[in-house]
VEXVOLUM-370341 format. One record per residue (C-alpha): z, x, y; residue in three letters; residue number from 1. Coordinates in steps of 0.001 Angstrom, whole numbers, always signed. Layout:
+---------+---------+---------+------+-----+
!      zz !      xx !      yy ! rest !  nr !
+---------+---------+---------+------+-----+
!       Z !       X !       Y !  ALA ! NUM !
...
+---------+---------+---------+------+-----+
//
This chain:
+---------+---------+---------+------+-----+
!      zz !      xx !      yy ! rest !  nr !
+---------+---------+---------+------+-----+
!  +18524 !  +10237 !  -10919 !  MET !   1 !
!  +16820 !   +9626 !   -7560 !  LYS !   2 !
!  +13168 !   +9257 !   -7444 !  LEU !   3 !
!  +12623 !  +12564 !   -5730 !  TYR !   4 !
!  +14562 !  +14359 !   -8404 !  GLU !   5 !
!  +12035 !  +13457 !  -10968 !  ASN !   6 !
!   +9500 !  +16385 !  -11857 !  ASN !   7 !
!   +6582 !  +14196 !  -12346 !  LEU !   8 !
!   +7093 !  +12379 !   -9062 !  TYR !   9 !
!   +7565 !  +15736 !   -7162 !  ILE !  10 !
!   +4388 !  +16863 !   -8751 !  GLU !  11 !
!   +2646 !  +13712 !   -7439 !  ASP !  12 !
!   +3971 !  +14428 !   -3924 !  VAL !  13 !
!   +3182 !  +18093 !   -4206 !  ASN !  14 !
!    -394 !  +17291 !   -5204 !  TYR !  15 !
!   -1119 !  +15001 !   -2034 !  VAL !  16 !
!    +724 !  +17310 !    +276 !  SER !  17 !
!   -1433 !  +20307 !    -826 !  SER !  18 !
!   -5031 !  +18496 !    -482 !  LEU !  19 !
!   -7428 !  +20215 !   +1730 !  ASN !  20 !
!   -7016 !  +18020 !   +4733 !  LEU !  21 !
!   -6845 !  +18970 !   +8412 !  PRO !  22 !
!   -3145 !  +18839 !   +8386 !  TRP !  23 !
!   -3202 !  +20588 !  +11975 !  LYS !  24 !
!   -4123 !  +17230 !  +13277 !  MET !  25 !
!    -471 !  +16234 !  +12577 !  LEU !  26 !
!   +1222 !  +19575 !  +13377 !  ALA !  27 !
!   +3915 !  +19042 !  +16014 !  GLY !  28 !
!   +2973 !  +15529 !  +16377 !  LYS !  29 !
!   +4807 !  +12025 !  +15833 !  SER !  30 !
!   +4165 !   +9468 !  +13184 !  VAL !  31 !
!   +5421 !   +6039 !  +13201 !  LEU !  32 !
!   +5278 !   +4088 !   +9898 !  ILE !  33 !
!   +6152 !    +469 !   +9342 !  SER !  34 !
!   +6980 !    -768 !   +5931 !  GLY !  35 !
!   +8659 !   +2601 !   +5368 !  ALA !  36 !
!  +10335 !   +1690 !   +2186 !  THR !  37 !
!   +7421 !     -99 !    +581 !  GLY !  38 !
!   +5191 !   +1335 !   -2239 !  LEU !  39 !
!   +2807 !   +3094 !     +41 !  ILE !  40 !
!   +4956 !   +3887 !   +2973 !  GLY !  41 !
!   +7745 !   +5400 !   +1083 !  SER !  42 !
!   +5415 !   +7728 !    -869 !  PHE !  43 !
!   +3795 !   +8713 !   +2328 !  LEU !  44 !
!   +6927 !   +9677 !   +3983 !  ILE !  45 !
!   +7901 !  +11915 !    +975 !  ASP !  46 !
!   +4617 !  +13538 !   +1304 !  VAL !  47 !
!   +4874 !  +14214 !   +5126 !  LEU !  48 !
!   +8332 !  +15391 !   +4658 !  MET !  49 !
!   +7276 !  +17650 !   +1779 !  ASN !  50 !
!   +4452 !  +19044 !   +4138 !  ARG !  51 !
!   +7056 !  +19739 !   +6763 !  ASN !  52 !
!   +8768 !  +22054 !   +4352 !  ARG !  53 !
!   +5396 !  +24079 !   +4562 !  LYS !  54 !
!   +5578 !  +24200 !   +8400 !  GLY !  55 !
!   +3932 !  +21080 !   +9563 !  LEU !  56 !
!   +6663 !  +20200 !  +12061 !  ASN !  57 !
!   +5535 !  +16390 !  +12104 !  CYS !  58 !
!   +8153 !  +14001 !  +13459 !  SER !  59 !
!   +8351 !  +11048 !  +11139 !  VAL !  60 !
!   +9659 !   +7677 !  +12346 !  PHE !  61 !
!  +10410 !   +5373 !   +9498 !  ALA !  62 !
!  +10689 !   +1679 !  +10328 !  SER !  63 !
!  +12108 !    -975 !   +8284 !  SER !  64 !
!  +14462 !   -4115 !   +8636 !  ARG !  65 !
!  +17248 !   -2378 !   +6721 !  ASN !  66 !
!  +18488 !    +972 !   +7729 !  ILE !  67 !
!  +20553 !   +1278 !   +4370 !  LYS !  68 !
!  +17455 !    +921 !   +2264 !  ASP !  69 !
!  +15891 !   +3629 !   +4401 !  ASN !  70 !
!  +18741 !   +6075 !   +3920 !  ARG !  71 !
!  +19028 !   +5301 !    +350 !  ASP !  72 !
!  +15376 !   +5803 !    -320 !  ARG !  73 !
!  +15002 !   +8978 !   +1711 !  PHE !  74 !
!  +18260 !  +10722 !    +556 !  SER !  75 !
!  +16406 !  +13844 !     +55 !  GLU !  76 !
!  +15582 !  +14194 !   +3764 !  TRP !  77 !
!  +18816 !  +12756 !   +5481 !  LEU !  78 !
!  +19701 !  +16106 !   +7020 !  ASP !  79 !
!  +16275 !  +16819 !   +8158 !  ASP !  80 !
!  +15931 !  +16333 !  +12037 !  PRO !  81 !
!  +12246 !  +15533 !  +11628 !  LEU !  82 !
!  +13114 !  +12064 !  +10032 !  LEU !  83 !
!  +14126 !   +9195 !  +12223 !  HIS !  84 !
!  +15103 !   +5677 !  +11247 !  PHE !  85 !
!  +14232 !   +2751 !  +13189 !  ILE !  86 !
!  +15584 !    -723 !  +12260 !  LYS !  87 !
!  +13166 !   -3398 !  +13307 !  HIS !  88 !
!  +11581 !   -6481 !  +12211 !  ASP !  89 !
!   +7854 !   -6162 !  +13115 !  ILE !  90 !
!   +7585 !   -9878 !  +13963 !  ARG !  91 !
!   +9361 !   -8990 !  +17171 !  GLU !  92 !
!   +8078 !   -6596 !  +19919 !  PRO !  93 !
!   +9225 !   -3011 !  +19262 !  LEU !  94 !
!  +10966 !   -1086 !  +21986 !  THR !  95 !
!  +11915 !   +2423 !  +21311 !  TYR !  96 !
!  +13236 !   +4071 !  +24593 !  PRO !  97 !
!  +13954 !   +7480 !  +23058 !  GLU !  98 !
!  +10262 !   +8284 !  +23418 !  THR !  99 !
!   +7360 !   +7239 !  +25567 !  ASP ! 100 !
!   +4779 !   +8901 !  +23188 !  HIS ! 101 !
!   +3949 !   +8327 !  +19543 !  MET ! 102 !
!    +756 !  +10120 !  +18264 !  ASP ! 103 !
!     +82 !   +8313 !  +15238 !  PHE ! 104 !
!    +970 !   +4546 !  +14348 !  VAL ! 105 !
!    +565 !   +3229 !  +10717 !  LEU ! 106 !
!   +1153 !    -348 !  +10343 !  HIS ! 107 !
!   +1891 !    -705 !   +6441 !  LEU ! 108 !
!   +4280 !   -3467 !   +6494 !  ALA ! 109 !
!   +3412 !   -6866 !   +4919 !  SER ! 110 !
!   +4443 !   -9534 !   +2542 !  ASN ! 111 !
!   +2398 !   -8342 !    -708 !  THR ! 112 !
!   +3983 !  -10299 !   -3466 !  HIS ! 113 !
!   +2611 !  -13647 !   -4990 !  PRO ! 114 !
!   +6042 !  -15247 !   -4809 !  ILE ! 115 !
!   +6109 !  -14415 !   -1133 !  GLN ! 116 !
!   +2822 !  -15796 !    -353 !  TYR ! 117 !
!   +3997 !  -19149 !   -2032 !  ALA ! 118 !
!   +7626 !  -19355 !    -810 !  THR ! 119 !
!   +7247 !  -17806 !   +2747 !  ASP ! 120 !
!   +3667 !  -18407 !   +3806 !  PRO ! 121 !
!   +4580 !  -18478 !   +7449 !  ILE ! 122 !
!   +6235 !  -15173 !   +7160 !  GLY ! 123 !
!   +3247 !  -13736 !   +5432 !  THR ! 124 !
!    +966 !  -14923 !   +8204 !  ILE ! 125 !
!   +3092 !  -14046 !  +11105 !  THR ! 126 !
!   +3912 !  -10546 !   +9663 !  THR ! 127 !
!    +142 !   -9994 !   +9157 !  ASN ! 128 !
!    -814 !  -11137 !  +12714 !  ILE ! 129 !
!   +2116 !  -11094 !  +15171 !  TYR ! 130 !
!   +3521 !   -7910 !  +13349 !  GLY ! 131 !
!    +222 !   -6242 !  +13759 !  LEU ! 132 !
!    -201 !   -7324 !  +17428 !  LYS ! 133 !
!   +3320 !   -5864 !  +18116 !  ASN ! 134 !
!   +2367 !   -2610 !  +16558 !  MET ! 135 !
!    -939 !   -2470 !  +18433 !  LEU ! 136 !
!    +743 !   -2975 !  +21725 !  ASP ! 137 !
!   +3289 !    -353 !  +20863 !  PHE ! 138 !
!    +522 !   +2171 !  +20033 !  ALA ! 139 !
!   -1268 !   +1369 !  +23151 !  CYS ! 140 !
!   +1939 !   +1641 !  +25433 !  ASP ! 141 !
!   +2904 !   +4840 !  +23831 !  HIS ! 142 !
!    -629 !   +6576 !  +23997 !  HIS ! 143 !
!   -1408 !   +6778 !  +20535 !  ALA ! 144 !
!   -4162 !   +9239 !  +19240 !  ILE ! 145 !
!   -4930 !   +6907 !  +16312 !  ARG ! 146 !
!   -3816 !   +3541 !  +14767 !  PHE ! 147 !
!   -4222 !   +2721 !  +11032 !  ALA ! 148 !
!   -3926 !    -980 !   +9776 !  PHE ! 149 !
!   -3435 !   -1238 !   +6123 !  ALA ! 150 !
!   -5784 !   -4155 !   +4951 !  SER ! 151 !
!   -6544 !   -5372 !   +1574 !  SER ! 152 !
!   -9068 !   -6067 !   -1306 !  ASN ! 153 !
!   -8249 !   -9667 !    -754 !  GLU ! 154 !
!  -10267 !   -9684 !   +2517 !  ILE ! 155 !
!  -13349 !   -9895 !    +232 !  TYR ! 156 !
!  -12384 !  -13272 !   -1313 !  GLY ! 157 !
!  -14170 !  -14553 !   -4354 !  GLU ! 158 !
!  -17259 !  -12590 !   -5726 !  ASN ! 159 !
!  -20375 !  -14785 !   -5029 !  ARG ! 160 !
!  -21807 !  -13320 !   -8263 !  GLY ! 161 !
!  -24343 !  -11168 !   -6301 !  ASP ! 162 !
!  -22568 !   -7732 !   -6821 !  THR ! 163 !
!  -20485 !   -5731 !   -9217 !  GLU ! 164 !
!  -18743 !   -3686 !   -6518 !  LEU ! 165 !
!  -17626 !   -4802 !   -3036 !  PHE ! 166 !
!  -18758 !   -2468 !    -294 !  ASN ! 167 !
!  -17023 !   -2651 !   +3227 !  GLU ! 168 !
!  -19625 !   -5134 !   +4412 !  SER ! 169 !
!  -19367 !   -7693 !   +1711 !  TYR ! 170 !
!  -17801 !  -11042 !   +2536 !  CYS ! 171 !
!  -17065 !  -13631 !    -285 !  GLY ! 172 !
!  -15743 !  -17077 !    -186 !  TYR ! 173 !
!  -12110 !  -17889 !    +829 !  ILE ! 174 !
!  -10970 !  -21617 !   +1017 !  ASP ! 175 !
!   -9047 !  -21495 !   +4184 !  CYS ! 176 !
!   -7526 !  -24809 !   +3671 !  ASN ! 177 !
!   -5011 !  -23852 !    +934 !  THR ! 178 !
!   -1513 !  -22209 !    +828 !  LEU ! 179 !
!   -2821 !  -19111 !    -861 !  ARG ! 180 !
!   -5411 !  -18487 !   +1934 !  ALA ! 181 !
!   -2630 !  -17287 !   +4340 !  GLY ! 182 !
!   -2587 !  -13709 !   +3136 !  TYR ! 183 !
!   -6330 !  -12861 !   +2812 !  PRO ! 184 !
!   -7211 !  -14942 !   +5979 !  GLU ! 185 !
!   -4351 !  -13252 !   +8136 !  SER ! 186 !
!   -5687 !   -9826 !   +6722 !  LYS ! 187 !
!   -9103 !  -10541 !   +7802 !  ARG ! 188 !
!   -7759 !  -11753 !  +11281 !  CYS ! 189 !
!   -5812 !   -8584 !  +11336 !  GLY ! 190 !
!   -9067 !   -6534 !  +11135 !  GLU ! 191 !
!  -10600 !   -8599 !  +13861 !  ALA ! 192 !
!   -7613 !   -7967 !  +15966 !  LEU ! 193 !
!   -7987 !   -4245 !  +15456 !  CYS ! 194 !
!  -11483 !   -4270 !  +16528 !  GLN ! 195 !
!  -10414 !   -6266 !  +19657 !  ALA ! 196 !
!   -7979 !   -3621 !  +20700 !  TYR ! 197 !
!  -10555 !    -830 !  +20075 !  LYS ! 198 !
!  -12923 !   -2455 !  +22504 !  VAL ! 199 !
!  -10594 !   -4119 !  +25091 !  GLN ! 200 !
!   -7886 !   -1458 !  +25152 !  LYS ! 201 !
!   -9708 !   +1635 !  +24004 !  GLY ! 202 !
!   -7423 !   +2182 !  +20994 !  LEU ! 203 !
!   -8658 !   +4562 !  +18246 !  ASP ! 204 !
!   -8436 !   +2567 !  +15077 !  VAL ! 205 !
!   -9072 !   +3043 !  +11207 !  VAL ! 206 !
!   -8713 !    +447 !   +8525 !  ILE ! 207 !
!   -7870 !   +1604 !   +4960 !  PRO ! 208 !
!   -8517 !   -1265 !   +2633 !  ARG ! 209 !
!   -6086 !    -766 !    -286 !  PHE ! 210 !
!   -6873 !   -2361 !   -3721 !  THR ! 211 !
!   -4159 !   -3357 !   -6193 !  ARG ! 212 !
!   -1765 !    -264 !   -5926 !  SER ! 213 !
!   +1087 !    +616 !   -8250 !  TYR ! 214 !
!   +3323 !   +3512 !   -8977 !  GLY ! 215 !
!   +6991 !   +4645 !   -9263 !  PRO ! 216 !
!   +7616 !   +3760 !   -5660 !  SER ! 217 !
!   +7304 !    +208 !   -6342 !  MET ! 218 !
!  +10296 !   -2180 !   -5772 !  ARG ! 219 !
!  +12176 !   -4024 !   -8434 !  MET ! 220 !
!  +11454 !   -7170 !   -6388 !  THR ! 221 !
!   +7808 !   -6816 !   -6723 !  ASP ! 222 !
!   +6223 !   -9858 !   -8088 !  THR ! 223 !
!   +2507 !   -8473 !   -8504 !  LYS ! 224 !
!   +1286 !   -8942 !  -11960 !  ALA ! 225 !
!    +906 !   -5197 !  -12771 !  ILE ! 226 !
!   +4424 !   -4724 !  -11332 !  SER ! 227 !
!   +5778 !   -7449 !  -13487 !  GLN ! 228 !
!   +4221 !   -5925 !  -16565 !  PHE ! 229 !
!   +5682 !   -2402 !  -15829 !  ILE ! 230 !
!   +9164 !   -4069 !  -15305 !  ILE ! 231 !
!   +8993 !   -5769 !  -18546 !  LYS ! 232 !
!   +7967 !   -2587 !  -20381 !  ALA ! 233 !
!  +10771 !    -695 !  -18742 !  LEU ! 234 !
!  +13514 !   -3382 !  -19891 !  ALA ! 235 !
!  +12091 !   -3014 !  -23559 !  GLY ! 236 !
!  +10630 !   -6668 !  -23409 !  GLU ! 237 !
!   +7398 !   -8209 !  -24321 !  ASP ! 238 !
!   +4662 !   -7862 !  -21729 !  ILE ! 239 !
!   +3971 !  -11485 !  -20465 !  VAL ! 240 !
!    +303 !  -12360 !  -19633 !  LEU ! 241 !
!    +220 !  -15626 !  -17715 !  LYS ! 242 !
!   -3666 !  -16130 !  -17640 !  SER ! 243 !
!   -6525 !  -15562 !  -19920 !  SER ! 244 !
!   -6638 !  -12057 !  -18656 !  GLY ! 245 !
!  -10417 !  -11979 !  -17894 !  LYS ! 246 !
!   -9921 !  -11039 !  -14353 !  GLN ! 247 !
!  -11632 !   -7857 !  -13533 !  HIS ! 248 !
!   -9956 !   -6001 !  -10718 !  TYR ! 249 !
!   -9769 !   -2371 !   -9138 !  SER ! 250 !
!   -6319 !    -617 !   -9297 !  TYR ! 251 !
!   -5040 !   +2554 !   -7809 !  SER ! 252 !
!   -2123 !   +4887 !   -8493 !  TYR ! 253 !
!    +166 !   +5427 !   -5391 !  VAL ! 254 !
!    -660 !   +8976 !   -5060 !  ALA ! 255 !
!   -4408 !   +8139 !   -5039 !  ASP ! 256 !
!   -3751 !   +5382 !   -2446 !  SER ! 257 !
!   -1839 !   +7633 !    -204 !  VAL ! 258 !
!   -4308 !  +10449 !    -442 !  SER ! 259 !
!   -6942 !   +7927 !    +580 !  GLY ! 260 !
!   -5031 !   +6959 !   +3428 !  LEU ! 261 !
!   -4672 !  +10338 !   +4685 !  LEU ! 262 !
!   -8308 !  +11150 !   +4355 !  TYR ! 263 !
!   -9038 !   +7922 !   +6450 !  ILE ! 264 !
!   -6358 !   +8642 !   +8988 !  LEU ! 265 !
!   -7482 !  +12326 !   +9433 !  LEU ! 266 !
!  -11201 !  +12421 !   +8719 !  CYS ! 267 !
!  -12274 !   +8577 !   +9255 !  GLY ! 268 !
!  -14460 !   +7382 !  +12011 !  LYS ! 269 !
!  -13029 !   +5247 !  +14922 !  ASN ! 270 !
!  -13357 !   +1490 !  +14003 !  GLY ! 271 !
!  -14358 !   +1873 !  +10422 !  GLU ! 272 !
!  -12917 !    +369 !   +7285 !  ALA ! 273 !
!  -12693 !   +2297 !   +3879 !  TYR ! 274 !
!  -12205 !   +1064 !    +318 !  ASN ! 275 !
!   -9485 !   +3074 !   -1535 !  ILE ! 276 !
!  -10817 !   +2604 !   -4912 !  ALA ! 277 !
!  -12219 !   +4395 !   -7866 !  ASP ! 278 !
!  -14063 !   +2798 !  -10917 !  GLU ! 279 !
!  -12010 !   +4924 !  -13317 !  ALA ! 280 !
!   -9134 !   +2379 !  -12471 !  SER ! 281 !
!  -11194 !    -833 !  -12815 !  ASP ! 282 !
!   -9933 !   -2962 !  -15678 !  ILE ! 283 !
!   -9390 !   -6424 !  -16964 !  THR ! 284 !
!   -5949 !   -7964 !  -16788 !  LEU ! 285 !
!   -5976 !   -8246 !  -20459 !  LYS ! 286 !
!   -7077 !   -4661 !  -21076 !  ASP ! 287 !
!   -4261 !   -3733 !  -18516 !  LEU ! 288 !
!   -1477 !   -5342 !  -20297 !  THR ! 289 !
!   -2647 !   -3861 !  -23698 !  ALA ! 290 !
!   -2416 !    -282 !  -22264 !  ILE ! 291 !
!   +1072 !    -966 !  -20858 !  ILE ! 292 !
!   +2063 !   -2433 !  -24275 !  ALA ! 293 !
!    +735 !    +669 !  -26160 !  GLU ! 294 !
!   +2491 !   +3163 !  -23806 !  ILE ! 295 !
!   +5805 !   +1219 !  -24009 !  SER ! 296 !
!   +5689 !    +279 !  -27696 !  GLY ! 297 !
!   +5899 !   -3477 !  -26920 !  GLN ! 298 !
!   +3566 !   -6349 !  -27517 !  LYS ! 299 !
!   +1663 !   -8777 !  -25233 !  VAL ! 300 !
!   +2593 !  -12550 !  -25406 !  ILE ! 301 !
!    +999 !  -15478 !  -23430 !  ARG ! 302 !
!   +2979 !  -17891 !  -21200 !  GLU ! 303 !
!   +1910 !  -20307 !  -18762 !  ASN ! 304 !
!   +3209 !  -19548 !  -15124 !  PRO ! 305 !
!   +5521 !  -21522 !  -13241 !  GLU ! 306 !
!   +4163 !  -23772 !  -10434 !  ALA ! 307 !
!   +5610 !  -21511 !   -7618 !  VAL ! 308 !
!   +3978 !  -18392 !   -9490 !  GLU ! 309 !
!    +708 !  -20075 !  -10046 !  ALA ! 310 !
!    +550 !  -20974 !   -6342 !  ALA ! 311 !
!    +824 !  -17310 !   -5280 !  GLY ! 312 !
!   -1901 !  -16055 !   -7592 !  TYR ! 313 !
!   -5140 !  -14680 !   -6348 !  SER ! 314 !
!   -8039 !  -17021 !   -6976 !  LYS ! 315 !
!  -10494 !  -14108 !   -7441 !  ALA ! 316 !
!  -11518 !  -13404 !  -10919 !  THR ! 317 !
!  -13794 !  -10404 !  -10198 !  LYS ! 318 !
!  -12848 !   -8021 !   -7421 !  ALA ! 319 !
!  -13985 !   -4478 !   -7804 !  ARG ! 320 !
!  -14238 !   -2181 !   -4801 !  LEU ! 321 !
!  -16890 !    +341 !   -4152 !  ASP ! 322 !
!  -15162 !   +3630 !   -2835 !  GLY ! 323 !
!  -18146 !   +5680 !   -2208 !  SER ! 324 !
!  -17745 !   +5469 !   +1577 !  LYS ! 325 !
!  -14431 !   +7075 !   +1305 !  LEU ! 326 !
!  -15657 !   +9726 !   -1252 !  ARG ! 327 !
!  -18252 !  +10578 !   +1628 !  GLY ! 328 !
!  -15039 !  +11799 !   +3527 !  LEU ! 329 !
!  -14043 !  +14076 !    +604 !  GLY ! 330 !
!  -11682 !  +11984 !   -1124 !  TRP ! 331 !
!  -11506 !  +12196 !   -4903 !  ILE ! 332 !
!   -9169 !   +9952 !   -7199 !  ALA ! 333 !
!   -7192 !  +12085 !   -9436 !  LYS ! 334 !
!   -5411 !   +9481 !  -11731 !  TYR ! 335 !
!   -7409 !   +6970 !  -13982 !  PRO ! 336 !
!   -5655 !   +3847 !  -14998 !  ILE ! 337 !
!   -4026 !   +5010 !  -18092 !  LYS ! 338 !
!   -2808 !   +8149 !  -16698 !  ASN ! 339 !
!   -1313 !   +6612 !  -13672 !  GLY ! 340 !
!    +421 !   +3973 !  -15843 !  LEU ! 341 !
!   +1892 !   +6763 !  -18020 !  GLU ! 342 !
!   +3237 !   +8420 !  -15146 !  ARG ! 343 !
!   +4560 !   +5447 !  -13564 !  THR ! 344 !
!   +6544 !   +4248 !  -16741 !  LEU ! 345 !
!   +7648 !   +7952 !  -17385 !  SER ! 346 !
!   +9063 !   +8365 !  -13842 !  ILE ! 347 !
!  +10594 !   +4983 !  -13736 !  LEU ! 348 !
!  +12256 !   +5266 !  -17107 !  LYS ! 349 !
!  +14027 !   +8337 !  -16000 !  SER ! 350 !
!  +15067 !   +7026 !  -12651 !  ASN ! 351 !
!  +18357 !   +5120 !  -12894 !  SER ! 352 !
!  +18184 !   +4189 !   -9179 !  ALA ! 353 !
!  +15333 !   +1804 !  -10173 !  PHE ! 354 !
!  +17723 !    -240 !  -12374 !  PHE ! 355 !
!  +20234 !    -709 !   -9529 !  THR ! 356 !
+---------+---------+---------+------+-----+
//
């Protein structure tokens, strides 16, 4: 079964594509999405293409390094003339002579896995900085109405002990002289680069700050902790916790992450950053593994991480985001953590493509 053939997944896509948003802003427009086959990008494309079946008439340009992955992932829409595939490594300048105009540009591509942070730190940094600059230049050259840069909860660094929730102006400590600093520091730099283009080039930009997102559009190669817990559960294996589990983080089910992104894209203020997070999905790592074990009928065991794994782990022990600014735009999270995990496991368990 392909992902889009699953009734629960279709229900999630229908929910987001039916939200009371100013969809008319996208009607007849063009949208370029980098990181098209990623967790966020692929779900977003399903939402936009689903909305096209309701008359949106939005041309979607899906950019990734592997066209085969694109075609496999979006098999539901292969015959739809509104979906276009672009093969491109965003670390290189993007040229697309087929059009001189692109209304919306969303930069969602990034190394987002701990193993990548540790084994490809140069690629992590260059994707977040050079890749972003290439997309910003493309947006300017193609007269974009709005640019969205997918930032991260990691830009906040370590909690200084002076707050429970990070609002958008919070700035915690990051030791920049470490390997692991490459990801959060390059995301911080990326936000500053967006502000530079806003002022110097007159580009309209918004910055969605995603927290730890998960869901059925994840990839088998994902090495984030929550993804590894889910993969173990699907394989009928023990859930392996490789720390004390006291870390307290915000999480977001992919449908809520994408609905938040759309609220920011269509309703957000030029130059502003918005946290996509809801307190109903804040949880410790230990409690997270317990829920996944309960749903899957497995047990939790403790192991020490390998050196490469440990090098990629976040140093933050308390990183909970304040989503009130986004709620001020009308966004409401639908899926608390247990509900989101149940849906993820149910959808992926029935999705044979996930195991290929």
